[in-house]
N, CA, C, O and the ligand as a Tripos MOL2 file, in Angstrom:
@<TRIPOS>MOLECULE
protein
  277   275    70     0     0
PROTEIN
NO_CHARGES

@<TRIPOS>ATOM
      1 N         -78.2930   30.3600  -48.9830 N.3       1 MET1
      2 CA        -77.7650   30.0520  -47.6550 C.3       1 MET1
      3 C         -77.9770   28.5570  -47.3430 C.2       1 MET1
      4 O         -79.0200   27.9910  -47.6690 O.2       1 MET1
      5 N         -76.9910   27.9410  -46.7190 N.am      2 ALA2
      6 CA        -77.1060   26.5230  -46.4010 C.3       2 ALA2
      7 C         -78.1270   26.3230  -45.2940 C.2       2 ALA2
      8 O         -78.2290   27.1420  -44.3810 O.2       2 ALA2
      9 N         -78.8740   25.2450  -45.3740 N.am      3 PRO3
     10 CA        -79.8380   24.9550  -44.2930 C.3       3 PRO3
     11 C         -79.1030   24.6510  -42.9940 C.2       3 PRO3
     12 O         -77.9650   24.1820  -43.0260 O.2       3 PRO3
     13 N         -79.7240   24.9060  -41.8740 N.am      4 PRO4
     14 CA        -79.0650   24.6600  -40.5910 C.3       4 PRO4
     15 C         -78.7620   23.1680  -40.4170 C.2       4 PRO4
     16 O         -79.5310   22.3200  -40.8680 O.2       4 PRO4
     17 N         -77.6410   22.8510  -39.7630 N.am      5 LEU5
     18 CA        -77.2740   21.4550  -39.5520 C.3       5 LEU5
     19 C         -78.2440   20.7950  -38.5980 C.2       5 LEU5
     20 O         -78.6720   21.3910  -37.6090 O.2       5 LEU5
     21 N         -78.5850   19.5530  -38.9090 N.am      6 LYS6
     22 CA        -79.4720   18.8060  -38.0190 C.3       6 LYS6
     23 C         -78.6660   18.3760  -36.7970 C.2       6 LYS6
     24 O         -77.4620   18.1400  -36.8890 O.2       6 LYS6
     25 N         -79.3310   18.2790  -35.6710 N.am      7 THR7
     26 CA        -78.6450   17.8700  -34.4510 C.3       7 THR7
     27 C         -78.8140   16.3790  -34.1930 C.2       7 THR7
     28 O         -78.1120   15.7990  -33.3640 O.2       7 THR7
     29 N         -79.7510   15.7650  -34.9100 N.am      8 HIS8
     30 CA        -79.9530   14.3340  -34.7500 C.3       8 HIS8
     31 C         -80.1030   13.6650  -36.1110 C.2       8 HIS8
     32 O         -80.5470   14.2940  -37.0710 O.2       8 HIS8
     33 N         -79.7340   12.3990  -36.1910 N.am      9 CYS9
     34 CA        -79.9140   11.6800  -37.4510 C.3       9 CYS9
     35 C         -81.3820   11.3150  -37.6020 C.2       9 CYS9
     36 O         -82.1930   11.5720  -36.7140 O.2       9 CYS9
     37 N         -81.7130   10.7100  -38.7440 N.am     10 LYS10
     38 CA        -83.1180   10.4520  -39.0170 C.3      10 LYS10
     39 C         -83.7020    9.4220  -38.0650 C.2      10 LYS10
     40 O         -84.9220    9.2880  -37.9700 O.2      10 LYS10
     41 N         -82.8380    8.6860  -37.3540 N.am     11 ARG11
     42 CA        -83.3590    7.7100  -36.4010 C.3      11 ARG11
     43 C         -83.2330    8.2140  -34.9730 C.2      11 ARG11
     44 O         -83.4760    7.4610  -34.0300 O.2      11 ARG11
     45 N         -82.8600    9.4620  -34.8000 N.am     12 GLY12
     46 CA        -82.9100   10.0670  -33.4810 C.3      12 GLY12
     47 C         -81.6360   10.0220  -32.6670 C.2      12 GLY12
     48 O         -81.6410   10.4200  -31.5020 O.2      12 GLY12
     49 N         -80.5210    9.5410  -33.2580 N.am     13 HIS13
     50 CA        -79.2590    9.5500  -32.5310 C.3      13 HIS13
     51 C         -78.6490   10.9460  -32.6380 C.2      13 HIS13
     52 O         -78.7410   11.5830  -33.6870 O.2      13 HIS13
     53 N         -78.0290   11.4240  -31.5650 N.am     14 PRO14
     54 CA        -77.4490   12.7740  -31.6090 C.3      14 PRO14
     55 C         -76.2010   12.8010  -32.4840 C.2      14 PRO14
     56 O         -75.3970   11.8690  -32.4750 O.2      14 PRO14
     57 N         -76.0570   13.8800  -33.2350 N.am     15 PHE15
     58 CA        -74.8700   14.0830  -34.0530 C.3      15 PHE15
     59 C         -73.7850   14.7340  -33.1790 C.2      15 PHE15
     60 O         -73.5800   15.9460  -33.2260 O.2      15 PHE15
     61 N         -73.1070   13.9150  -32.3920 N.am     16 THR16
     62 CA        -72.0290   14.4310  -31.5630 C.3      16 THR16
     63 C         -70.7060   14.1200  -32.2370 C.2      16 THR16
     64 O         -70.6700   13.3980  -33.2330 O.2      16 THR16
     65 N         -69.6110   14.6640  -31.6980 N.am     17 ALA17
     66 CA        -68.3050   14.4590  -32.3040 C.3      17 ALA17
     67 C         -67.9320   12.9960  -32.3510 C.2      17 ALA17
     68 O         -67.3250   12.5370  -33.3190 O.2      17 ALA17
     69 N         -68.2970   12.2440  -31.2910 N.am     18 THR18
     70 CA        -67.9210   10.8400  -31.2430 C.3      18 THR18
     71 C         -68.8800    9.9510  -32.0360 C.2      18 THR18
     72 O         -68.5360    8.8300  -32.4100 O.2      18 THR18
     73 N         -70.0660   10.4580  -32.2810 N.am     19 ASN19
     74 CA        -71.0780    9.6110  -32.9470 C.3      19 ASN19
     75 C         -71.2030    9.9670  -34.4340 C.2      19 ASN19
     76 O         -72.0690    9.4380  -35.1310 O.2      19 ASN19
     77 N         -70.3530   10.8440  -34.9030 N.am     20 THR20
     78 CA        -70.5110   11.3110  -36.2850 C.3      20 THR20
     79 C         -69.2620   11.0290  -37.0950 C.2      20 THR20
     80 O         -68.1390   11.2960  -36.6680 O.2      20 THR20
     81 N         -69.4920   10.4860  -38.2700 N.am     21 LYS21
     82 CA        -68.3780   10.2530  -39.1890 C.3      21 LYS21
     83 C         -68.5670   11.1910  -40.3700 C.2      21 LYS21
     84 O         -69.6530   11.2700  -40.9440 O.2      21 LYS21
     85 N         -67.5000   11.9040  -40.7300 N.am     22 LEU22
     86 CA        -67.6100   12.8140  -41.8500 C.3      22 LEU22
     87 C         -67.1550   12.1070  -43.1210 C.2      22 LEU22
     88 O         -66.0520   11.5660  -43.1990 O.2      22 LEU22
     89 N         -68.0210   12.1280  -44.0910 N.am     23 ASN23
     90 CA        -67.7150   11.5020  -45.3700 C.3      23 ASN23
     91 C         -67.5330   12.5790  -46.4150 C.2      23 ASN23
     92 O         -68.4620   13.3390  -46.6910 O.2      23 ASN23
     93 N         -66.3700   12.6550  -46.9910 N.am     24 LYS24
     94 CA        -66.1480   13.6280  -48.0370 C.3      24 LYS24
     95 C         -66.5130   12.9930  -49.3770 C.2      24 LYS24
     96 O         -65.9760   11.9470  -49.7420 O.2      24 LYS24
     97 N         -67.4080   13.6180  -50.0930 N.am     25 LEU25
     98 CA        -67.8330   13.0760  -51.3710 C.3      25 LEU25
     99 C         -66.9620   13.6530  -52.4870 C.2      25 LEU25
    100 O         -66.3340   14.7010  -52.3360 O.2      25 LEU25
    101 N         -66.9480   12.9380  -53.6040 N.am     26 SER26
    102 CA        -66.1340   13.3930  -54.7190 C.3      26 SER26
    103 C         -66.6660   14.7090  -55.2810 C.2      26 SER26
    104 O         -65.9430   15.4440  -55.9540 O.2      26 SER26
    105 N         -67.9280   14.9940  -55.0000 N.am     27 SER27
    106 CA        -68.5300   16.2500  -55.4910 C.3      27 SER27
    107 C         -68.0630   17.4400  -54.6630 C.2      27 SER27
    108 O         -68.3730   18.5850  -54.9920 O.2      27 SER27
    109 N         -67.3120   17.1740  -53.5780 N.am     28 GLY28
    110 CA        -66.8280   18.2770  -52.7640 C.3      28 GLY28
    111 C         -67.6420   18.4810  -51.5000 C.2      28 GLY28
    112 O         -67.2050   19.1880  -50.5920 O.2      28 GLY28
    113 N         -68.8190   17.8730  -51.4270 N.am     29 TYR29
    114 CA        -69.6410   18.0130  -50.2510 C.3      29 TYR29
    115 C         -69.1470   17.0940  -49.1470 C.2      29 TYR29
    116 O         -68.5770   16.0380  -49.4210 O.2      29 TYR29
    117 N         -69.3600   17.4840  -47.9240 N.am     30 THR30
    118 CA        -69.0780   16.6120  -46.7880 C.3      30 THR30
    119 C         -70.3970   16.2540  -46.1370 C.2      30 THR30
    120 O         -71.1690   17.1300  -45.7450 O.2      30 THR30
    121 N         -70.6470   14.9750  -46.0250 N.am     31 VAL31
    122 CA        -71.9010   14.5410  -45.3840 C.3      31 VAL31
    123 C         -71.5580   13.9030  -44.0340 C.2      31 VAL31
    124 O         -70.5090   13.2840  -43.8560 O.2      31 VAL31
    125 N         -72.4860   14.0830  -43.0970 N.am     32 ARG32
    126 CA        -72.2870   13.4770  -41.7930 C.3      32 ARG32
    127 C         -73.0500   12.1630  -41.7300 C.2      32 ARG32
    128 O         -74.2030   12.0640  -42.1500 O.2      32 ARG32
    129 N         -72.3670   11.1540  -41.1880 N.am     33 GLN33
    130 CA        -73.0050    9.8630  -41.0700 C.3      33 GLN33
    131 C         -73.0220    9.4690  -39.6000 C.2      33 GLN33
    132 O         -72.0180    9.5810  -38.8970 O.2      33 GLN33
    133 N         -74.1820    9.0050  -39.1530 N.am     34 CYS34
    134 CA        -74.3460    8.5800  -37.7690 C.3      34 CYS34
    135 C         -73.6810    7.2290  -37.5790 C.2      34 CYS34
    136 O         -74.0420    6.2590  -38.2450 O.2      34 CYS34
    137 N         -72.7000    7.1580  -36.6650 N.am     35 LYS35
    138 CA        -71.9710    5.9030  -36.4540 C.3      35 LYS35
    139 C         -72.8680    4.8320  -35.8750 C.2      35 LYS35
    140 O         -72.7150    3.6500  -36.1850 O.2      35 LYS35
    141 N         -73.8140    5.2440  -35.0260 N.am     36 ARG36
    142 CA        -74.7170    4.2850  -34.3900 C.3      36 ARG36
    143 C         -75.5590    3.5900  -35.4620 C.2      36 ARG36
    144 O         -75.7110    2.3680  -35.4390 O.2      36 ARG36
    145 N         -76.1010    4.3650  -36.3950 N.am     37 CYS37
    146 CA        -76.9100    3.7860  -37.4580 C.3      37 CYS37
    147 C         -76.0470    2.8740  -38.3130 C.2      37 CYS37
    148 O         -76.4950    1.8120  -38.7460 O.2      37 CYS37
    149 N         -74.8300    3.2810  -38.5500 N.am     38 ARG38
    150 CA        -73.9380    2.5020  -39.3950 C.3      38 ARG38
    151 C         -73.6390    1.1510  -38.7860 C.2      38 ARG38
    152 O         -73.6900    0.1340  -39.4770 O.2      38 ARG38
    153 N         -73.3240    1.1260  -37.4910 N.am     39 SER39
    154 CA        -72.9820   -0.1310  -36.8490 C.3      39 SER39
    155 C         -74.2210   -1.0300  -36.7690 C.2      39 SER39
    156 O         -74.1150   -2.2520  -36.8720 O.2      39 SER39
    157 N         -75.3920   -0.4190  -36.5850 N.am     40 GLU40
    158 CA        -76.6090   -1.2200  -36.5300 C.3      40 GLU40
    159 C         -76.9040   -1.8260  -37.8930 C.2      40 GLU40
    160 O         -77.3960   -2.9500  -37.9950 O.2      40 GLU40
    161 N         -76.5960   -1.0590  -38.9450 N.am     41 PHE41
    162 CA        -76.8060   -1.5520  -40.2890 C.3      41 PHE41
    163 C         -75.8470   -2.7010  -40.5740 C.2      41 PHE41
    164 O         -76.2390   -3.7010  -41.1750 O.2      41 PHE41
    165 N         -74.5950   -2.5630  -40.1460 N.am     42 GLU42
    166 CA        -73.6120   -3.6270  -40.3690 C.3      42 GLU42
    167 C         -74.0130   -4.8990  -39.6340 C.2      42 GLU42
    168 O         -73.8720   -6.0000  -40.1680 O.2      42 GLU42
    169 N         -74.5140   -4.7480  -38.4080 N.am     43 LYS43
    170 CA        -74.9460   -5.8890  -37.6030 C.3      43 LYS43
    171 C         -76.0780   -6.6130  -38.3120 C.2      43 LYS43
    172 O         -76.0860   -7.8400  -38.4130 O.2      43 LYS43
    173 N         -77.0370   -5.8320  -38.8030 N.am     44 LEU44
    174 CA        -78.2020   -6.3880  -39.4730 C.3      44 LEU44
    175 C         -77.7710   -7.1350  -40.7210 C.2      44 LEU44
    176 O         -78.2790   -8.2150  -41.0240 O.2      44 LEU44
    177 N         -76.8250   -6.5440  -41.4400 N.am     45 ARG45
    178 CA        -76.3680   -7.1580  -42.6640 C.3      45 ARG45
    179 C         -75.6660   -8.4870  -42.3440 C.2      45 ARG45
    180 O         -75.7830   -9.4610  -43.0880 O.2      45 ARG45
    181 N         -74.9530   -8.5030  -41.2470 N.am     46 TYR46
    182 CA        -74.2510   -9.7210  -40.8390 C.3      46 TYR46
    183 C         -75.2460  -10.8180  -40.4870 C.2      46 TYR46
    184 O         -75.1060  -11.9600  -40.9250 O.2      46 TYR46
    185 N         -76.2610  -10.4620  -39.6840 N.am     47 HIS47
    186 CA        -77.1910  -11.4830  -39.2180 C.3      47 HIS47
    187 C         -78.1280  -11.9630  -40.3140 C.2      47 HIS47
    188 O         -78.6830  -13.0570  -40.2120 O.2      47 HIS47
    189 N         -78.3110  -11.1770  -41.3470 N.am     48 ASN48
    190 CA        -79.1850  -11.5860  -42.4260 C.3      48 ASN48
    191 C         -78.4320  -12.2900  -43.5470 C.2      48 ASN48
    192 O         -79.0020  -12.6080  -44.5910 O.2      48 ASN48
    193 N         -77.1380  -12.5280  -43.3160 N.am     49 ASN49
    194 CA        -76.3360  -13.1010  -44.3790 C.3      49 ASN49
    195 C         -75.5630  -14.3130  -43.8790 C.2      49 ASN49
    196 O         -74.4630  -14.1600  -43.3480 O.2      49 ASN49
    197 N         -76.1170  -15.5240  -44.0370 N.am     50 PRO50
    198 CA        -75.4630  -16.7410  -43.5360 C.3      50 PRO50
    199 C         -74.0830  -16.9530  -44.1620 C.2      50 PRO50
    200 O         -73.1870  -17.4920  -43.5120 O.2      50 PRO50
    201 N         -73.9050  -16.5340  -45.4210 N.am     51 LYS51
    202 CA        -72.6070  -16.6830  -46.0880 C.3      51 LYS51
    203 C         -71.5410  -15.9070  -45.3490 C.2      51 LYS51
    204 O         -70.4280  -16.3960  -45.1540 O.2      51 LYS51
    205 N         -71.8750  -14.7180  -44.9450 N.am     52 ARG52
    206 CA        -70.9550  -13.8560  -44.2170 C.3      52 ARG52
    207 C         -70.5870  -14.4900  -42.8860 C.2      52 ARG52
    208 O         -69.4220  -14.4810  -42.4880 O.2      52 ARG52
    209 N         -71.5650  -15.0320  -42.2080 N.am     53 GLN53
    210 CA        -71.3080  -15.6690  -40.9230 C.3      53 GLN53
    211 C         -70.4080  -16.8740  -41.0920 C.2      53 GLN53
    212 O         -69.5080  -17.0950  -40.2820 O.2      53 GLN53
    213 N         -70.6370  -17.6540  -42.1330 N.am     54 ALA54
    214 CA        -69.8160  -18.8340  -42.4040 C.3      54 ALA54
    215 C         -68.3720  -18.4040  -42.6860 C.2      54 ALA54
    216 O         -67.4260  -19.0680  -42.2610 O.2      54 ALA54
    217 N         -68.2170  -17.3130  -43.3910 N.am     55 ALA55
    218 CA        -66.8840  -16.8340  -43.7330 C.3      55 ALA55
    219 C         -66.1330  -16.4360  -42.4610 C.2      55 ALA55
    220 O         -64.9570  -16.7620  -42.3010 O.2      55 ALA55
    221 N         -66.8050  -15.7450  -41.5770 N.am     56 VAL56
    222 CA        -66.1910  -15.3320  -40.3160 C.3      56 VAL56
    223 C         -65.8690  -16.5340  -39.4600 C.2      56 VAL56
    224 O         -64.8110  -16.5860  -38.8330 O.2      56 VAL56
    225 N         -66.7700  -17.5040  -39.4250 N.am     57 ARG57
    226 CA        -66.5560  -18.7190  -38.6400 C.3      57 ARG57
    227 C         -65.3500  -19.4910  -39.1870 C.2      57 ARG57
    228 O         -64.5210  -19.9900  -38.4260 O.2      57 ARG57
    229 N         -65.2700  -19.5780  -40.5040 N.am     58 ALA58
    230 CA        -64.1640  -20.3040  -41.1350 C.3      58 ALA58
    231 C         -62.8390  -19.6520  -40.7730 C.2      58 ALA58
    232 O         -61.8600  -20.3320  -40.4670 O.2      58 ALA58
    233 N         -62.8210  -18.3210  -40.8120 N.am     59 ARG59
    234 CA        -61.5890  -17.5940  -40.4840 C.3      59 ARG59
    235 C         -61.1840  -17.8870  -39.0370 C.2      59 ARG59
    236 O         -60.0050  -18.0680  -38.7340 O.2      59 ARG59
    237 N         -62.1820  -17.9280  -38.1550 N.am     60 ARG60
    238 CA        -61.8980  -18.1800  -36.7430 C.3      60 ARG60
    239 C         -61.3310  -19.5790  -36.5690 C.2      60 ARG60
    240 O         -60.3770  -19.7700  -35.8150 O.2      60 ARG60
    241 N         -61.8990  -20.5500  -37.2490 N.am     61 ASN61
    242 CA        -61.4340  -21.9260  -37.1120 C.3      61 ASN61
    243 C         -59.9910  -22.0550  -37.5980 C.2      61 ASN61
    244 O         -59.1940  -22.7820  -37.0050 O.2      61 ASN61
    245 N         -59.6670  -21.3620  -38.6570 N.am     62 VAL62
    246 CA        -58.3070  -21.4390  -39.1920 C.3      62 VAL62
    247 C         -57.3210  -20.9280  -38.1580 C.2      62 VAL62
    248 O         -56.3090  -21.5730  -37.8840 O.2      62 VAL62
    249 N         -57.6160  -19.7670  -37.5830 N.am     63 SER63
    250 CA        -56.6650  -19.2180  -36.6250 C.3      63 SER63
    251 C         -56.5990  -20.1010  -35.3700 C.2      63 SER63
    252 O         -55.5610  -20.1880  -34.7130 O.2      63 SER63
    253 N         -57.7170  -20.7500  -35.0530 N.am     64 TYR64
    254 CA        -57.7520  -21.6300  -33.8840 C.3      64 TYR64
    255 C         -56.8010  -22.8080  -34.0980 C.2      64 TYR64
    256 O         -56.0140  -23.1560  -33.2180 O.2      64 TYR64
    257 N         -56.8890  -23.4150  -35.2830 N.am     65 TYR65
    258 CA        -56.0380  -24.5800  -35.5170 C.3      65 TYR65
    259 C         -54.5810  -24.1820  -35.7240 C.2      65 TYR65
    260 O         -53.6700  -24.9280  -35.3660 O.2      65 TYR65
    261 N         -54.3650  -22.9930  -36.3080 N.am     66 GLU66
    262 CA        -53.0010  -22.5270  -36.5210 C.3      66 GLU66
    263 C         -52.2910  -22.2370  -35.2040 C.2      66 GLU66
    264 O         -51.0710  -22.3460  -35.0880 O.2      66 GLU66
    265 N         -53.1140  -21.8600  -34.2030 N.am     67 ALA67
    266 CA        -52.5140  -21.4920  -32.9420 C.3      67 ALA67
    267 C         -52.0180  -22.7320  -32.1940 C.2      67 ALA67
    268 O         -51.1660  -22.6300  -31.3110 O.2      67 ALA67
    269 N         -52.5600  -23.9120  -32.5540 N.am     68 ARG68
    270 CA        -52.1460  -25.1450  -31.8870 C.3      68 ARG68
    271 C         -50.8700  -25.6840  -32.5180 C.2      68 ARG68
    272 O         -50.7090  -25.5990  -33.7360 O.2      68 ARG68
    273 N         -49.9930  -26.2180  -31.7510 N.am     69 PRO69
    274 CA        -48.7470  -26.7680  -32.2820 C.3      69 PRO69
    275 C         -48.9640  -28.0700  -33.0560 C.2      69 PRO69
    276 O         -48.0060  -28.6530  -33.5630 O.2      69 PRO69
    277 ZN        -78.3860    7.3150  -36.1470 Zn       70 ZN70
@<TRIPOS>BOND
     1     1     2 1
     2     2     3 1
     3     3     4 2
     4     3     5 am
     5     5     6 1
     6     6     7 1
     7     7     8 2
     8     7     9 am
     9     9    10 1
    10    10    11 1
    11    11    12 2
    12    11    13 am
    13    13    14 1
    14    14    15 1
    15    15    16 2
    16    15    17 am
    17    17    18 1
    18    18    19 1
    19    19    20 2
    20    19    21 am
    21    21    22 1
    22    22    23 1
    23    23    24 2
    24    23    25 am
    25    25    26 1
    26    26    27 1
    27    27    28 2
    28    27    29 am
    29    29    30 1
    30    30    31 1
    31    31    32 2
    32    31    33 am
    33    33    34 1
    34    34    35 1
    35    35    36 2
    36    35    37 am
    37    37    38 1
    38    38    39 1
    39    39    40 2
    40    39    41 am
    41    41    42 1
    42    42    43 1
    43    43    44 2
    44    43    45 am
    45    45    46 1
    46    46    47 1
    47    47    48 2
    48    47    49 am
    49    49    50 1
    50    50    51 1
    51    51    52 2
    52    51    53 am
    53    53    54 1
    54    54    55 1
    55    55    56 2
    56    55    57 am
    57    57    58 1
    58    58    59 1
    59    59    60 2
    60    59    61 am
    61    61    62 1
    62    62    63 1
    63    63    64 2
    64    63    65 am
    65    65    66 1
    66    66    67 1
    67    67    68 2
    68    67    69 am
    69    69    70 1
    70    70    71 1
    71    71    72 2
    72    71    73 am
    73    73    74 1
    74    74    75 1
    75    75    76 2
    76    75    77 am
    77    77    78 1
    78    78    79 1
    79    79    80 2
    80    79    81 am
    81    81    82 1
    82    82    83 1
    83    83    84 2
    84    83    85 am
    85    85    86 1
    86    86    87 1
    87    87    88 2
    88    87    89 am
    89    89    90 1
    90    90    91 1
    91    91    92 2
    92    91    93 am
    93    93    94 1
    94    94    95 1
    95    95    96 2
    96    95    97 am
    97    97    98 1
    98    98    99 1
    99    99   100 2
   100    99   101 am
   101   101   102 1
   102   102   103 1
   103   103   104 2
   104   103   105 am
   105   105   106 1
   106   106   107 1
   107   107   108 2
   108   107   109 am
   109   109   110 1
   110   110   111 1
   111   111   112 2
   112   111   113 am
   113   113   114 1
   114   114   115 1
   115   115   116 2
   116   115   117 am
   117   117   118 1
   118   118   119 1
   119   119   120 2
   120   119   121 am
   121   121   122 1
   122   122   123 1
   123   123   124 2
   124   123   125 am
   125   125   126 1
   126   126   127 1
   127   127   128 2
   128   127   129 am
   129   129   130 1
   130   130   131 1
   131   131   132 2
   132   131   133 am
   133   133   134 1
   134   134   135 1
   135   135   136 2
   136   135   137 am
   137   137   138 1
   138   138   139 1
   139   139   140 2
   140   139   141 am
   141   141   142 1
   142   142   143 1
   143   143   144 2
   144   143   145 am
   145   145   146 1
   146   146   147 1
   147   147   148 2
   148   147   149 am
   149   149   150 1
   150   150   151 1
   151   151   152 2
   152   151   153 am
   153   153   154 1
   154   154   155 1
   155   155   156 2
   156   155   157 am
   157   157   158 1
   158   158   159 1
   159   159   160 2
   160   159   161 am
   161   161   162 1
   162   162   163 1
   163   163   164 2
   164   163   165 am
   165   165   166 1
   166   166   167 1
   167   167   168 2
   168   167   169 am
   169   169   170 1
   170   170   171 1
   171   171   172 2
   172   171   173 am
   173   173   174 1
   174   174   175 1
   175   175   176 2
   176   175   177 am
   177   177   178 1
   178   178   179 1
   179   179   180 2
   180   179   181 am
   181   181   182 1
   182   182   183 1
   183   183   184 2
   184   183   185 am
   185   185   186 1
   186   186   187 1
   187   187   188 2
   188   187   189 am
   189   189   190 1
   190   190   191 1
   191   191   192 2
   192   191   193 am
   193   193   194 1
   194   194   195 1
   195   195   196 2
   196   195   197 am
   197   197   198 1
   198   198   199 1
   199   199   200 2
   200   199   201 am
   201   201   202 1
   202   202   203 1
   203   203   204 2
   204   203   205 am
   205   205   206 1
   206   206   207 1
   207   207   208 2
   208   207   209 am
   209   209   210 1
   210   210   211 1
   211   211   212 2
   212   211   213 am
   213   213   214 1
   214   214   215 1
   215   215   216 2
   216   215   217 am
   217   217   218 1
   218   218   219 1
   219   219   220 2
   220   219   221 am
   221   221   222 1
   222   222   223 1
   223   223   224 2
   224   223   225 am
   225   225   226 1
   226   226   227 1
   227   227   228 2
   228   227   229 am
   229   229   230 1
   230   230   231 1
   231   231   232 2
   232   231   233 am
   233   233   234 1
   234   234   235 1
   235   235   236 2
   236   235   237 am
   237   237   238 1
   238   238   239 1
   239   239   240 2
   240   239   241 am
   241   241   242 1
   242   242   243 1
   243   243   244 2
   244   243   245 am
   245   245   246 1
   246   246   247 1
   247   247   248 2
   248   247   249 am
   249   249   250 1
   250   250   251 1
   251   251   252 2
   252   251   253 am
   253   253   254 1
   254   254   255 1
   255   255   256 2
   256   255   257 am
   257   257   258 1
   258   258   259 1
   259   259   260 2
   260   259   261 am
   261   261   262 1
   262   262   263 1
   263   263   264 2
   264   263   265 am
   265   265   266 1
   266   266   267 1
   267   267   268 2
   268   267   269 am
   269   269   270 1
   270   270   271 1
   271   271   272 2
   272   271   273 am
   273   273   274 1
   274   274   275 1
   275   275   276 2
@<TRIPOS>SUBSTRUCTURE
     1 MET1         2 RESIDUE 1 A MET
     2 ALA2         6 RESIDUE 1 A ALA
     3 PRO3        10 RESIDUE 1 A PRO
     4 PRO4        14 RESIDUE 1 A PRO
     5 LEU5        18 RESIDUE 1 A LEU
     6 LYS6        22 RESIDUE 1 A LYS
     7 THR7        26 RESIDUE 1 A THR
     8 HIS8        30 RESIDUE 1 A HIS
     9 CYS9        34 RESIDUE 1 A CYS
    10 LYS10       38 RESIDUE 1 A LYS
    11 ARG11       42 RESIDUE 1 A ARG
    12 GLY12       46 RESIDUE 1 A GLY
    13 HIS13       50 RESIDUE 1 A HIS
    14 PRO14       54 RESIDUE 1 A PRO
    15 PHE15       58 RESIDUE 1 A PHE
    16 THR16       62 RESIDUE 1 A THR
    17 ALA17       66 RESIDUE 1 A ALA
    18 THR18       70 RESIDUE 1 A THR
    19 ASN19       74 RESIDUE 1 A ASN
    20 THR20       78 RESIDUE 1 A THR
    21 LYS21       82 RESIDUE 1 A LYS
    22 LEU22       86 RESIDUE 1 A LEU
    23 ASN23       90 RESIDUE 1 A ASN
    24 LYS24       94 RESIDUE 1 A LYS
    25 LEU25       98 RESIDUE 1 A LEU
    26 SER26      102 RESIDUE 1 A SER
    27 SER27      106 RESIDUE 1 A SER
    28 GLY28      110 RESIDUE 1 A GLY
    29 TYR29      114 RESIDUE 1 A TYR
    30 THR30      118 RESIDUE 1 A THR
    31 VAL31      122 RESIDUE 1 A VAL
    32 ARG32      126 RESIDUE 1 A ARG
    33 GLN33      130 RESIDUE 1 A GLN
    34 CYS34      134 RESIDUE 1 A CYS
    35 LYS35      138 RESIDUE 1 A LYS
    36 ARG36      142 RESIDUE 1 A ARG
    37 CYS37      146 RESIDUE 1 A CYS
    38 ARG38      150 RESIDUE 1 A ARG
    39 SER39      154 RESIDUE 1 A SER
    40 GLU40      158 RESIDUE 1 A GLU
    41 PHE41      162 RESIDUE 1 A PHE
    42 GLU42      166 RESIDUE 1 A GLU
    43 LYS43      170 RESIDUE 1 A LYS
    44 LEU44      174 RESIDUE 1 A LEU
    45 ARG45      178 RESIDUE 1 A ARG
    46 TYR46      182 RESIDUE 1 A TYR
    47 HIS47      186 RESIDUE 1 A HIS
    48 ASN48      190 RESIDUE 1 A ASN
    49 ASN49      194 RESIDUE 1 A ASN
    50 PRO50      198 RESIDUE 1 A PRO
    51 LYS51      202 RESIDUE 1 A LYS
    52 ARG52      206 RESIDUE 1 A ARG
    53 GLN53      210 RESIDUE 1 A GLN
    54 ALA54      214 RESIDUE 1 A ALA
    55 ALA55      218 RESIDUE 1 A ALA
    56 VAL56      222 RESIDUE 1 A VAL
    57 ARG57      226 RESIDUE 1 A ARG
    58 ALA58      230 RESIDUE 1 A ALA
    59 ARG59      234 RESIDUE 1 A ARG
    60 ARG60      238 RESIDUE 1 A ARG
    61 ASN61      242 RESIDUE 1 A ASN
    62 VAL62      246 RESIDUE 1 A VAL
    63 SER63      250 RESIDUE 1 A SER
    64 TYR64      254 RESIDUE 1 A TYR
    65 TYR65      258 RESIDUE 1 A TYR
    66 GLU66      262 RESIDUE 1 A GLU
    67 ALA67      266 RESIDUE 1 A ALA
    68 ARG68      270 RESIDUE 1 A ARG
    69 PRO69      274 RESIDUE 1 A PRO
    70 ZN70       277 GROUP 0 **** ****
């Protein structure tokens, strides 16, 4: 028998319909991923990576100059 579904992620966010992303694995299993944890992880990755920030800044500058006549 499958174990009962957890109601909260490991960091305590509730597994609600809006806060949960379903990931279908190639093995056939579906795992639930907490969106809050995911966005926090992405933010952390961004702030710890100067290269990434420079890339985003460069993209912004390009669109800024392109927008000017
Ligand atoms: Zn979470």
